[in-house]
N, C-alpha and C positions, 0 to 999 in steps of 0.2 A: 564433207557432209556426213560421212559414216561416223567419224569421231563425234560430231555434234549430236547425232542421233543417240549414240551410246551414252553420252554425257547427260542427255535429256532424260533417258529412261533408266539410268542406273539406280536412282533413288525412288523410282515409281513402282518397281516390281521386285519382290523378294525372290522370285523364281529365276530371274536372269542375273547372273554374275557378270562382271566385266569380262572375265575370261571367256564365258559362253558367248557373249555378244561379239567379242573380237574374233573368235573362231568362226562364228556364223557368217560374219561380214568379211572374213578373210583379211583382217588387218592385224597388225602386231600390237600386243599389249603395251610394249615399251613405247611404240609410236603414239598410242592413245595418251599415255601419261606425259609424254613430251608435248603433245598437243595442248593438254589442259594447263601445262606449266607456262606457256607463252601468253602474252597479252592478246586479248581478242582483237580482231580486225575492226576497223571503223564500221563496216557493214554489220558485223555480228553485234557490236555494241549498240548500233541503232535498232536492231531487231529486239534486243533486250529492253531498251528504253521504250520502244513502241509497245511491246507486250505489257510493260508496267502501266503505261497510260491506258491501254485497252482494258486491262484488269480493273483499273480504278473506275472507269466509266461503266463497265459491265456491272460492278458491284453497286455503283450509284443507281443504276437502273434496276436494281434488285434481281439481277440475273435474268431479266426479261428481254433484253435487247439483242438483236441480231446485228450483223455487220453494217447495214445502212444507218441505223441509229447511232452506233458507235462511231462510224465514220463522220457523221454530222457533229457529234460531240467533240471529236478530235479537231475538226476544222475550226470550231468555235474557239478552241484553245490555241489556234495558230499552228497546229501540227499538220504538216503537209504529207499526205499519204493517200494512195488510191484505195477505193473501197475493196478491190480484189485482194490487195495485200492485207487489209484488215481481216477479210474473210479467211484468208489462208492462215494467218497467225492465230485467229480464234479457233480454227479447226485443229491446228497443231497443239494448242493448249487445252483442247476439249472444252472450250467455252461456247455454249449454245443457248439460245433462248429457251426458257422453260416450256415444256409442252406436256399437258396432262390429259388423261382420258376423260371423256365426258361421263357425268353421273346422270342417273335417271332423273328426268325433270319432274317438278311438282307443279300441279295446275294452279295458276294464279288468276286466270281470266275466266269470269263467268258472264257471258253475254246473253244468257237466257233470262231476260227481264223485260218489263213493259215500257221502259223509258225509250224515248225516240233517239236513235243515233244521229250524230251530226254528219254532214257531208265530208268527203275526203278532199280537203283543200290543198294538202301538200302534194299528193299524187306522186310520191317517191322522189320529189325534188328536194334533196337535202343540201340546199345552198342558201346562203343569206349574205347580204351586202353589209350588214351591220349587226351589232348585238341586239337581242330582244326583238327579232323579227319572227323567229320560229322557235318554239320550245317543244321538245319531245318528252313524253312521259310514259313510264311503264313500271311494272312491279316484277321482282324476281324473288325467289326463295333463298334462304341461307340456312344450311343444316348445322346444328350443334348437337352435342351429346345430351343437352337438356331440352331438346325439342326444336322445332322449325321456327325461324324468324323470317320476316318479309321486308324487303328493301324497296321503297318507292323512290324513284329518281326523276329529276327534271333536268334536261340537257338543252343547252343553247346551241343551235345548229351552227351559228357563226364561228364559234371557237371550240366547240366540243366540250365546253366547261359544264360541270355539274353545278347548277345554280341553286338547287334545292334538293333535299333528300330527307327521308325519315325511315327508321327501322323499328319494327315492332313485332310482337308475337301474335298478331291478328291480321285479318284482311278486311276489316271494316273500313268504311269510307274515310274516317278521320285520318287513317294512315296517309292517304293521298292528299287530303286536305292540308295536313300539316306540312307535307313536302312542298306543295304549291305555295302555301303561305310563306314558307321560308324563302322561296325563290322571289316572291313579290316583295318581301321586306328587303332582300339583298339587292335586287336590281331596280326596283322602283320603275317598272316599265311605263313609258310615256312621261317620264319626268315626274312621277308621283301623281299625275292627273289622269291615270288610266292608260292602258296599253292598247289603244285603238288599232294600231297597226300590227299587233302581236297575235300570231296564230299559235294556239295550243293544240298539239296533236297527240292522240293516244289511241289505244285500242277501244273496243266497245264494252269493256268490262263495266260491271255495275257500279264500281267505285267511282268511275269517271262520268258515268251517265246519270247518276243519282241527283236529286234536287239540291242537296247541300253543296256538292262540287260545282254543279252548273251555276248556282247562285254566286259562288265565289268568283267564277269566271266573269259572270255578268257584272258584278259589283266593280270589277277592275277593267271592264271593257276589253276583255280578252276574247278573241274569236275562237270558237271550238271547232276542231276538225277531228275526225275519227277514221281509223283504218277500215278497209272492207272486212267482212266477216272471215276469220280464219286465214288472213293473208299477212304473214309475219314480215314480208318484204316492205309493206307499207310503213313500217316503223323500224327499218333495218338499222339505222344509225344508233337508235336507242338499244336495240338488241345487241349491237356490237359492243357498246359500253358494258352491258351486263355480262357479256361473254368474257371481256377482258378482266372485269372484276372477279369473276369466278376463276378464270385460268391463272391470274397473277396473284390472287390472294387466297380465296376459299379453298381451291383444290390443292394448294401447297401445304395445307394443314394435314396432320396425320389422319389418314382415313378419309380425306377430302371434306372434313367438317371441323368446326371449332369445338373446343372442349366445353366452353360455357357460353351462355348468352351474353354475359358481361364482356367476355373476351371478343366475341363477335362484334358487339357495338363499338368497343374501343378500337379494334383493328380496322373496322370499316370507316370510322371517322378518320383515322390516320391515313388510310389508303386514299380516300377521296380528297380530304382537305389539305393534306401535306404532299402526297405523292402525285396523284392523278392530276389535280388542277394546277399544281405549282411546279412539278418536276418532270412528269412523264412526257416523253417526246412523241408527238403524233405525226405520222407520215403525211397525213392529209393537209396539215397546216405548216409544212416546211420543217418538220422535225423539231418543233419547239413545243413548250407546254401551253395549255389554254391561257393561263395568266400572262405568259410572255407574249403570246400572239395578240391578245387584246391590248396590252401595254404598248406594243410596237406600233399600234395603229391609232392611238389616241393623239 
């Protein structure tokens, strides 16, 4: 084990020479070089192969996965290993899920209006037996060097899939209208004849309460539900998506913001449509992607 540690660290630090590490660990320099000259044991070879597989899935997950998600990915590839071993190897290789500090939030909700809010029909029950039973909606801000953008998202509770979204440099109602319109076109709730059993849940922001947005819901027979005033837990699943989006994409940019608005739009499209919906493993749905979860139940 001492020789293995020396071998692992000899190329990682210019401060520690092989002589220094051998002296510190009280092993001979000749013994170390004799050790690296012989063929690795089957156990050591397996560790090397496991670590290569772990690195591949870690990079595929954009360095956002911890040991449970990596373990699930390995299992799908037929690689038998316990989650504790995965965690141990990841720790030794300094592979860990990205974690970024929070940045100061920008206000996106204005509930000071004269429109009548809808009742809370979801009541923090974020479960669904089938697609298009409950949609959650919200807005978050996106910082760039050229100014702030706003992302409006529509999430299907059943699979956690983002079924509609829009990004713009304003907070007018059309931002949310366009996101909802995208979801309606993509999902055709109610088979195209209206979503009579579909509940749409959001906060009490003016964008969702205004006449234009409410008319779009009414035209598609979608039932409106709204959170209680100032209660973020009433829309916790939607808040969780925006938190992941910020942590896994926005805050990874230099200074926690995009260089340009064009870059923000391009990378947001790629994150949602390529990574989040099609590749990202969600613990709540068995560590598969939203698309894979829906496909497995058709």
